[in-house]
C-alpha positions in Angstrom: 60.7 123.2 50.2 58.2 120.5 51.5 59.6 117.3 52.9 58.2 113.8 53.2 58.3 111.6 56.3 62.0 110.5 55.8 63.3 114.1 55.5 63.7 114.2 51.8 62.1 117.0 49.8 59.2 116.2 47.6 60.5 117.7 44.4 60.7 115.1 41.6 64.0 113.5 40.7 65.1 112.3 37.3 67.9 110.7 35.3 69.4 112.3 32.2 71.3 110.4 29.5 72.9 111.9 26.5 75.9 111.6 24.3 77.3 113.4 21.2 80.2 112.4 19.0 81.7 115.8 18.2 85.1 117.3 18.0 86.1 118.7 21.4 89.0 121.2 21.0 89.8 121.3 24.7 88.5 118.3 26.6 90.2 119.3 29.9 88.5 122.7 30.0 85.1 121.2 29.1 85.6 118.6 31.9 86.3 121.4 34.4 83.2 123.2 33.3 81.1 120.1 33.8 82.5 119.6 37.3 81.8 123.1 38.4 78.4 123.4 36.7 77.0 120.1 37.8 78.2 120.5 41.4 76.5 123.9 41.5 73.2 122.1 40.6 73.8 119.2 43.0 73.9 116.7 40.2 75.5 113.3 40.5 76.5 110.5 38.2 79.1 109.9 35.5 80.4 112.2 32.7 83.1 111.2 30.3 84.7 113.8 28.0 87.1 113.1 25.2 88.4 114.6 22.0 85.7 112.7 20.2 82.7 113.9 22.3 80.8 113.6 25.5 78.9 110.7 27.2 76.8 111.5 30.3 74.5 109.7 32.7 73.5 112.1 35.5 70.8 112.4 38.1 69.3 114.9 40.4 66.2 117.1 40.8 64.2 117.5 37.6 64.4 121.3 37.7 68.3 121.1 38.0 68.5 118.6 35.1 66.3 120.8 33.0 68.5 123.8 33.8 71.5 121.7 32.8 69.9 120.9 29.4 69.2 124.6 28.8 72.8 125.5 29.5 74.2 122.7 27.3 71.9 123.7 24.5 73.2 127.2 24.5 76.6 125.8 23.4 76.7 125.2 19.7 78.9 122.1 20.3 75.7 120.3 21.5 73.4 121.2 18.6 71.4 118.1 17.7 72.1 116.3 21.0 69.4 114.0 22.1 68.8 114.7 25.8 66.9 111.7 27.2 65.3 112.9 30.5 63.2 110.5 32.5 61.5 111.2 35.8 62.1 108.8 38.6 62.2 108.4 42.4 65.1 109.4 44.6 67.7 106.7 44.9 66.4 104.5 47.7 68.9 101.7 47.7 72.2 103.1 48.9 74.2 100.0 47.8 72.9 100.1 44.3 73.2 103.8 44.0 76.8 103.6 45.1 77.6 100.7 42.6 76.1 102.8 39.8 78.0 105.9 40.7 74.8 107.7 41.7 76.0 109.0 45.1 78.6 111.4 43.8 79.8 113.2 40.7 82.5 111.7 38.5 83.9 113.7 35.6 86.7 112.2 33.7 88.7 113.0 30.5 89.0 109.7 28.5 90.5 108.5 25.3 87.2 106.7 24.3 83.6 107.5 25.3 83.0 103.8 25.3 85.7 101.1 25.1 85.0 99.2 22.0 88.3 97.5 21.1 89.5 95.1 23.8 93.0 95.2 22.3 94.5 98.7 22.9 96.8 98.2 20.0 93.9 98.1 17.5 92.5 101.3 16.2 88.8 102.0 16.7 86.6 102.6 13.6 85.9 106.1 12.3 82.7 107.2 13.9 81.6 109.2 10.9 81.1 105.8 9.1 78.4 104.8 11.6 75.1 103.3 10.4 72.1 105.3 9.4 69.8 106.5 12.3 66.2 105.2 12.3 63.8 107.0 14.6 61.7 104.9 17.0 58.7 105.1 14.6 60.9 104.2 11.5 62.4 101.3 13.4 59.0 100.1 14.5 57.7 100.4 10.9 60.4 98.2 9.6 59.8 95.5 12.2 56.0 95.8 11.7 56.4 95.2 7.9 58.7 92.3 8.6 56.2 90.8 11.1 53.3 91.2 8.7 55.3 89.6 5.9 56.2 86.7 8.1 52.6 86.1 9.1 51.1 86.5 5.7 50.6 83.1 3.9 49.7 84.7 0.6 51.9 83.4 -2.2 52.0 87.0 -3.6 54.1 87.9 -0.5 56.8 85.3 -1.4 59.2 88.0 -2.7 58.7 90.1 0.3 59.4 87.2 2.6 62.6 86.5 0.7 63.6 90.1 1.3 62.6 89.5 4.9 65.3 86.8 5.1 67.9 89.5 4.4 66.9 91.3 7.6 69.0 90.8 10.7 68.2 92.2 14.1 71.5 92.7 16.2 71.5 93.4 19.9 74.6 95.3 20.9 74.1 94.9 24.6 75.7 92.6 27.2 74.1 89.2 28.0 72.9 90.3 31.5 70.9 93.0 29.8 69.4 90.8 27.1 68.3 88.3 29.7 65.5 90.6 30.9 64.4 92.3 27.7 64.8 92.3 24.0 63.0 92.8 20.7 61.1 89.7 19.7 59.6 89.3 16.2 58.5 85.9 14.9 60.6 84.5 12.0 63.1 87.4 12.1 66.7 86.5 12.4 67.7 87.9 15.7 71.3 87.8 16.9 72.3 88.0 20.6 76.1 88.0 20.8 76.0 86.9 24.5 78.9 89.1 25.5 79.9 90.0 29.1 81.1 93.5 28.1 80.9 95.8 25.2 84.6 95.5 24.4 83.9 91.8 23.5 81.5 92.8 20.6 84.2 93.6 18.0 85.7 90.1 18.3 82.2 88.6 18.1 81.5 90.6 14.9 84.8 89.3 13.4 83.9 85.7 14.2 80.3 86.0 12.8 80.8 88.5 10.0 79.4 86.0 7.4 76.0 86.2 9.2 76.0 89.9 8.6 77.4 90.0 5.0 74.8 91.2 2.4 72.2 91.7 5.1 70.1 94.6 6.2 71.4 94.9 9.8 69.2 96.6 12.3 71.1 97.4 15.6 69.9 98.5 18.9 71.2 99.2 22.5 70.0 101.0 25.6 70.5 104.6 24.5 72.2 104.5 21.2 75.9 105.2 21.9 77.1 101.6 21.7 75.5 101.2 18.2 77.5 104.2 16.9 80.9 102.5 17.2 79.7 99.0 16.5 77.8 100.0 13.3 80.9 101.9 12.1 83.0 98.8 12.7 80.6 96.5 10.7 80.6 99.0 7.8 84.4 99.3 7.9 84.5 95.7 6.7 83.8 96.9 3.1 81.6 95.4 0.4 78.6 93.6 1.6 78.5 95.4 5.0 77.1 98.7 4.0 73.4 98.3 4.9 73.6 98.9 8.7 70.9 100.8 10.5 70.6 101.8 14.2 67.8 102.7 16.5 68.3 106.4 17.3 67.9 107.1 21.0 68.0 103.4 21.7 65.4 101.3 23.6 64.6 104.2 25.9 63.3 106.4 23.0 61.4 103.4 21.6 59.6 102.7 24.8 58.7 106.4 25.2 57.2 106.2 21.7 55.4 102.9 22.3 54.5 102.7 26.0 52.9 99.3 25.6 56.4 98.0 24.6 55.7 97.5 20.9 58.0 94.8 19.7 60.2 95.1 22.8 59.4 92.5 25.4 60.5 92.6 29.0 62.5 95.3 30.7 65.2 97.7 29.6 68.3 97.4 31.7 69.8 100.8 32.7 73.1 101.7 34.3 71.7 103.8 37.1 69.9 103.3 40.4 66.6 102.4 38.6 68.3 99.1 37.5 65.6 98.5 34.8 62.6 100.2 33.2 59.5 98.3 32.1 56.6 99.0 29.8 52.9 98.5 30.2 53.5 95.0 29.0 54.2 92.9 32.2 55.9 90.0 30.4 58.9 88.6 32.4 61.6 87.3 30.1 64.3 86.6 32.7 64.5 83.3 34.7 66.2 82.4 37.9 69.7 80.9 37.4 69.0 78.2 40.0 65.3 77.1 39.7 64.4 78.6 36.2 61.3 80.3 37.5 60.4 83.7 35.9 62.4 86.4 37.5 63.9 89.7 36.3 65.0 91.7 39.3 68.7 92.6 39.6 68.3 94.6 42.8 70.0 92.0 45.0 73.1 92.3 42.8 73.9 88.6 42.8 77.0 87.9 40.7 78.8 84.9 39.1 81.5 83.6 41.4 84.0 83.3 38.5 83.5 86.3 36.2 81.6 88.6 38.6 78.8 89.2 36.0 75.3 89.9 37.3 73.0 86.9 37.5 69.3 86.5 38.2 68.6 84.6 41.4 65.1 84.7 42.7 64.4 85.6 46.3 63.5 82.1 47.3 66.8 80.7 46.0 68.8 83.5 47.6 67.5 82.4 50.9 67.8 78.6 50.4 70.6 78.0 47.9 74.1 77.3 49.4 76.2 77.0 46.3 78.2 79.4 44.3 76.4 81.2 41.5 77.9 80.3 38.1 76.5 82.2 35.1 75.4 80.5 31.9 78.5 81.7 30.0 80.9 80.2 32.5 78.8 77.0 32.5 78.8 76.9 28.8 82.6 77.3 28.6 83.2 74.9 31.5 84.8 77.6 33.6 85.2 75.4 36.7 87.5 75.8 39.6 91.1 74.8 38.8 93.8 74.0 41.2 96.5 76.7 41.6 100.0 75.2 41.3 102.4 75.6 44.3 105.5 77.7 43.8 108.5 75.4 43.8 111.4 76.2 46.1 109.8 79.3 47.4 112.5 81.4 48.9 110.4 82.8 51.6 108.2 81.2 54.2 105.1 83.1 55.5 105.1 84.3 59.0 101.3 84.0 59.3 99.8 80.7 60.3 97.9 78.7 57.8 94.1 78.5 58.2 92.1 75.3 57.7 88.8 76.2 56.2 86.1 73.6 55.6 84.7 73.4 52.1 81.3 71.7 51.5 79.9 70.6 48.2 76.2 71.5 47.5 74.3 69.9 44.7 71.4 71.9 43.3 69.6 71.3 40.1 68.5 74.1 37.8 65.0 72.7 37.7 62.8 70.6 40.0 63.4 67.4 38.2 65.9 64.7 39.2 68.5 65.6 36.5 72.2 65.4 37.2 73.6 68.8 38.1 76.8 70.7 38.4 78.5 70.7 41.8 79.2 74.1 43.4 81.7 74.4 46.2 80.9 76.9 48.9 82.0 77.7 52.4 80.3 76.2 55.4 77.7 78.1 57.4 80.2 78.6 60.3 82.8 79.9 57.8 80.4 82.4 56.4 79.8 83.8 59.9 83.4 84.8 60.4 85.1 88.1 59.7 86.2 89.1 56.2 89.8 87.9 55.7 91.7 90.5 53.6 95.2 89.9 52.2 97.3 93.1 52.4 100.0 94.1 50.0 102.4 96.8 51.2 104.0 99.6 49.0 107.4 99.9 47.5 110.3 99.7 50.0 108.0 98.7 52.8 107.3 95.4 54.6 104.5 93.5 56.3 105.4 94.8 59.7 105.6 98.5 58.7 102.4 98.3 56.7 100.6 96.6 59.7 101.7 99.6 61.8 100.5 102.1 59.2 97.1 100.5 59.0 96.7 99.9 62.7 94.1 102.7 63.0 92.1 101.2 60.1 92.3 97.7 61.6 91.1 99.0 65.0 88.0 100.7 63.5 87.2 97.5 61.4 88.1 94.9 64.1 84.6 93.6 64.5 84.2 92.8 60.8 87.7 92.4 59.2 90.9 90.4 59.8 93.9 91.8 57.9 96.7 89.4 56.9 100.1 91.0 56.0 102.9 89.5 53.9 106.2 90.7 52.6 106.7 91.0 48.8 109.2 88.6 47.2 111.8 91.1 45.9 114.2 92.1 48.7 115.7 95.6 48.4 119.0 96.9 49.7 119.2 99.3 52.6 119.8 102.8 51.3 120.4 106.2 52.9 120.9 109.8 51.8 124.4 110.8 52.8 125.3 113.8 54.9 128.4 115.9 54.4 130.4 113.4 56.4 128.8 110.5 54.3 128.9 108.2 57.4 127.0 105.0 56.8 124.3 104.3 59.4 124.8 101.4 61.7 122.7 98.4 60.8 121.1 97.2 64.0 119.0 94.2 64.7 115.9 96.4 64.7 116.4 97.3 61.0 113.7 95.5 59.1 114.2 94.4 55.5 112.4 96.2 52.7 110.7 94.6 49.8 108.9 95.3 46.5 106.4 93.7 44.2 107.8 95.3 41.1 111.3 96.6 40.5 113.1 98.6 37.8 115.0 96.8 35.0 118.4 97.6 36.5 117.5 96.6 40.0 118.9 93.6 41.8 117.4 91.9 44.8 119.7 92.0 47.8 120.2 90.0 50.9 123.2 92.0 52.0 123.2 93.3 55.5 124.8 96.7 54.7 123.8 100.2 53.7 124.1 101.7 50.2 124.1 105.4 49.3 121.0 106.3 47.4 121.8 107.0 43.8 119.5 110.0 43.6 117.1 112.2 45.6 113.5 111.1 46.1 111.8 110.8 42.7 108.0 111.0 42.8 107.9 109.3 39.4 110.0 106.3 40.3 107.0 104.0 40.1 107.0 104.5 36.3 110.4 102.7 36.1 109.3 99.7 38.2 108.1 97.4 35.4 110.0 94.1 36.1 109.5 91.2 38.5 105.8 90.5 38.0 106.2 86.8 37.2 107.9 86.0 40.5 105.4 88.2 42.5 102.4 86.6 40.7 103.6 83.0 41.4 104.3 84.0 45.0 100.8 85.4 45.5 99.3 82.3 44.0 101.2 80.3 46.6 100.1 82.6 49.4 96.4 82.4 48.4 96.6 78.6 48.1 98.5 78.0 51.4 97.0 80.7 53.6 93.6 81.2 52.0 90.8 81.5 51.5 90.8 85.2 51.5 87.7 87.3 50.8 89.5 90.3 49.4 92.8 91.9 48.6 94.0 95.3 49.8 96.9 97.0 48.1 98.7 100.3 48.9 100.6 102.3 46.3 102.7 99.7 44.4 100.8 97.0 46.3 97.6 98.3 44.7 99.2 98.1 41.2 100.3 94.5 42.0 96.8 93.6 43.3 95.2 94.8 40.0 97.7 92.9 37.9 97.1 89.8 40.0 93.3 90.0 39.5 93.6 90.8 35.8 95.9 87.8 35.3 93.5 85.5 37.2 90.6 86.7 35.1 92.5 86.4 31.8 93.7 82.9 32.5 90.5 81.6 34.0 92.2 80.6 37.3 90.2 81.0 40.5 91.6 82.6 43.6 88.3 82.9 45.6 88.8 86.6 46.0 85.6 88.6 45.9 86.7 92.2 46.0 89.7 94.5 45.9 90.6 97.7 47.9 93.2 99.7 46.1 94.7 102.7 47.9 96.8 105.4 46.3 97.4 103.0 43.4 98.6 103.4 39.8 98.2 101.4 36.6 101.4 99.9 35.2 102.3 99.3 31.5 101.1 95.7 32.0 97.8 96.9 33.6 97.1 99.2 30.6 97.1 96.2 28.2 94.1 94.7 29.9 91.5 93.3 27.5 88.2 94.7 28.7 87.4 95.6 32.3 88.6 93.8 35.5 85.3 92.3 36.8 86.1 92.2 40.5 84.1 94.6 42.7 86.6 97.3 43.7 87.0 100.2 46.1 89.5 102.9 45.1 90.9 105.3 47.7 93.2 108.2 46.8 93.9 111.9 47.2 91.6 114.3 45.4 94.3 116.3 43.6 95.0 119.0 46.2 98.6 118.2 46.0 99.2 116.5 49.4 100.1 113.1 47.9 103.6 113.8 46.7 104.2 110.2 45.5 101.1 109.2 43.4 99.2 111.7 41.4 95.4 111.4 41.6 95.1 111.1 37.8 97.1 107.8 37.7 94.9 106.5 40.5 91.9 107.3 38.4 93.5 105.5 35.5 93.7 102.4 37.7 90.1 102.8 38.7 89.1 103.0 35.0 90.4 99.5 34.4 87.7 98.1 36.6 84.1 97.5 35.8 82.2 100.7 36.5 79.1 98.8 37.6 80.9 97.3 40.6 83.5 99.9 41.5 83.4 102.6 44.2 85.8 105.6 44.4 86.7 107.6 47.5 88.7 110.7 47.0 90.1 112.3 50.2 91.8 115.5 51.1 94.8 113.9 52.7 98.3 112.6 51.6 99.8 109.3 50.7 97.8 107.4 53.4 94.6 105.4 53.9 92.2 107.9 55.7 90.4 106.6 58.8 88.3 109.6 59.8 84.7 110.4 58.9 83.3 110.3 56.3 85.9 108.2 54.7 85.9 105.3 57.2 82.2 105.1 57.0 82.4 104.7 53.2 85.1 102.1 53.5 83.1 100.2 56.1 79.9 100.3 54.0 81.8 98.8 51.0 83.2 96.0 53.1 80.0 95.2 54.9 78.3 94.6 51.6 80.3 91.3 51.4 79.2 90.0 54.8 
């Protein structure tokens, strides 16, 4: 195989997107097949398998992707599947490829191919009730006729124009996608829900259903899958909502059919290392968040300080602006920084010293005029040059001292870039022991350190007794499932820690500490409170009952580290760690699966991956 100058072979690469809503009799077996088959072809990306079908975004050499298509087509389950294969270059930006999941293969069994309902208690619509598919040429023809009608001043076209008023074009994508590209037809009612995530679309439809009633609704998204569920949901509303149509194959198929862009202007945002795909039309729809100049490049991965959504910031403003980026949705809803209340009568003082961090206020207008502007607080230049400060949450029945010891190797290898701050959890646990035949209680010495927890079981009681208790049972690897109480105290306590000892750049949690970190971030996001945390590192974690009630994804960038299922972690199964990872936004999460036990690995290649994630925040 020939190679180019940087050592890569010259064979063309590509990205393959496809989905199919079909009944899968054994999702687990199909997922195993995908994992084995795709690894044999050196494919990477994301594949989700559920009882309702398959959703795949994978990349690799074109020849391997073509072989994959051939194999899948040989299975009758995939009859009629639209395999969208696009040639592209090899992923050149490691950071973006890692964010998009294009440095490894991830195959998961899921309940839903795409999360449509933010409330897990609500039932998703029946997919067989989805809107009628329109091919790219049919979709274009409808828009062309509508445009001709709108532009024709002939009175004979009056009736046609009245019918035109019954046409609604609905974009089913997120607002950061619609910023850089959309269908634009003069005098056609076009609706942009301006949502942060797909799971917000159902509530938008509920609130604006009258704008869709008795209309001919034309829907579109990137590849088609989001329109399937959304169109079924609109049609489920009954009389007056039956005429719903969707662009089959999405914007990707439309742009293949109409290379000049047709009625689509700008770029098509994609969820892989390409970031976006343009047409022959070079129109730039996006604008810089700061200076409003034309700009549509997300390669710098700038994000809103509050909701972590991608924002457009031009290269000039990235170099000169010193404020926090605040997206248009947070600005619209006045999502400004709020003070975090102190915990009253906190029972525990922190052993770490408080840090005084200078905060400066930067004023920058969103245009070049002398208009009043929003103030954005940001850290000083000297503060930005320091190490990352990471708040560390220990596991169940541990303490700050023991966790500091367990992570000493990690701290040593990251000492030039990271400062770890360790704290005890607020729930104190009794000393317990497994009795011998003599059942002699151990002697409680001064060296015995107290043990703590973030979450406790309903029948637990905190203890400050200086004595030993006999363990009620042998070690139970599923004990974490019973630890569902105590969140309110732990949450208030962490608020106090962040306010008193912050600012912290990130939060690291191990085992139960990882579950607590996820709960803390989700509650901060839900309530609109601001902790200043920019990322999370969750090790051997699990999702609690409370975690599973999350509405939508947790938007904080996250690194998930856990064992890969070879059985060495006796305490937390890899599947529950994957469940926790699934709660976070896939566009900004990274997963490291290792072949070790209930630990944080510090040997290569794991430490290199951990360091790469952390350095992206410096």
